C-alpha positions in Angstrom: 0.0 0.0 0.0 0.9 3.6 -0.3 2.9 4.5 2.8 1.7 7.6 4.8 4.0 10.6 4.7 4.9 12.7 7.6 3.0 16.1 7.4 6.3 18.1 7.3 8.1 15.9 4.9 10.0 18.0 2.3 8.8 17.3 -1.2 9.3 18.4 -4.8 6.8 18.2 -7.6 7.7 19.0 -11.2 6.2 18.5 -14.6 8.4 16.8 -17.2 7.9 16.6 -21.0 6.4 13.4 -22.3 9.6 12.5 -24.1 12.7 10.4 -23.5 14.4 13.7 -22.6 12.6 13.5 -19.2 14.6 10.5 -18.1 17.9 12.2 -17.4 16.2 15.3 -16.0 14.2 13.1 -13.6 17.4 11.3 -12.5 19.1 14.7 -11.8 16.1 16.1 -9.9 16.0 13.0 -7.6 19.8 13.3 -7.1 19.4 17.0 -6.1 16.4 16.3 -3.8 18.3 13.5 -2.0 21.3 15.7 -1.4 19.0 17.2 1.3 19.4 13.9 3.2 23.2 14.3 3.4 23.8 11.1 1.5 21.8 9.0 3.9 19.3 8.0 1.2 20.2 5.3 -1.3 20.5 7.8 -4.1 21.8 5.5 -6.8 18.9 3.1 -6.4 16.4 6.0 -6.3 17.9 7.4 -9.5 17.8 4.0 -11.3 14.2 3.3 -10.3 13.0 6.8 -11.2 14.6 6.5 -14.6 12.7 3.2 -15.0 9.3 4.7 -14.0 9.7 7.8 -16.2 10.8 5.7 -19.2 7.8 3.4 -18.7 5.4 6.4 -18.5 6.9 7.8 -21.8 6.8 4.5 -23.6 3.4 3.2 -22.4 1.2 6.2 -22.3 -0.1 8.7 -24.9 1.9 11.9 -25.0 -0.9 14.3 -24.6 0.0 15.6 -21.2 3.3 16.0 -19.3 4.5 13.5 -16.8 4.7 14.6 -13.2 7.5 13.6 -10.8 7.0 13.8 -7.1 9.8 13.2 -4.6 9.1 13.1 -0.9 11.7 12.8 1.8 10.9 10.4 4.6 12.7 10.0 7.9 14.0 6.7 6.7 14.6 7.4 3.0 12.3 8.7 0.2 9.3 8.0 -1.9 9.2 8.8 -5.6 6.0 8.9 -7.6 5.6 9.3 -11.4 2.1 10.5 -12.5 0.9 9.9 -16.1 -2.4 10.2 -17.9 -3.2 6.5 -18.4 -5.4 5.1 -15.6 -4.5 1.5 -16.4 -2.3 -0.2 -13.8 1.3 -1.1 -14.8 1.5 -4.8 -15.6 3.2 -6.8 -12.9 4.2 -4.2 -10.4 2.1 -5.0 -7.4 0.8 -8.5 -8.2 2.6 -11.8 -7.7 6.1 -12.1 -8.9 6.3 -13.3 -12.5 7.0 -17.0 -12.9 9.3 -16.6 -15.9 12.6 -14.6 -15.8 12.9 -11.8 -18.4 14.8 -12.7 -21.5 18.3 -11.3 -20.9 18.7 -10.7 -24.7 15.7 -8.4 -24.9 15.9 -4.6 -24.2 12.6 -4.5 -22.4 10.9 -6.4 -19.6 13.2 -5.8 -16.6 12.2 -2.4 -15.4 9.3 -3.4 -13.1 11.3 -6.4 -11.9 14.1 -3.9 -10.9 11.5 -1.7 -9.1 10.0 -4.7 -7.2 13.4 -6.1 -6.3 15.4 -2.9 -5.3 12.7 -0.8 -3.6 11.5 -1.1 0.0 7.9 -1.0 -1.3 6.2 -0.1 -4.5 2.8 0.2 -6.1 0.3 2.3 -8.0 -2.9 4.2 -7.5 -5.4 5.9 -9.6 -5.6 9.6 -9.6 -8.1 12.2 -11.0 -5.9 12.5 -14.1 -4.6 8.9 -14.6 -2.4 7.0 -12.2 0.7 7.4 -10.0 3.3 4.7 -9.8 5.5 4.9 -6.8 8.3 3.3 -4.9 10.2 3.9 -1.6 13.8 3.4 -0.9 15.4 3.4 2.5 18.6 5.0 3.8 21.8 3.2 3.3 21.9 2.2 6.9 18.2 1.0 7.3 
């Protein structure tokens, strides 16, 4: 489930273009936001998983509206959400683990597996304008 956030948690919300150019911008924004935690957050994992979510949003949704990135700092790490205009849930993110391993020779098919494996928790929820796909990562020490 979506983890509750502390009312005073610092957060950033920014609209990104619905294009592949949004991926490196999103990574840089997460890195900058997590600098606030004085390197306690697992920044590398958060950047990787953010890139996966943004790339999925660009690839699997219509480009009529921008993608929104939300980063919220938690006492024990951070939560990242990517909002897009498609209300359909992402396949395989919050259901049972897939039985078959992704084909290592294919370029696609490992993003959601990475998110499920490397995040502390993940999921999705519908929003008024589509859906939000989220994950949380902890601090390096937790």
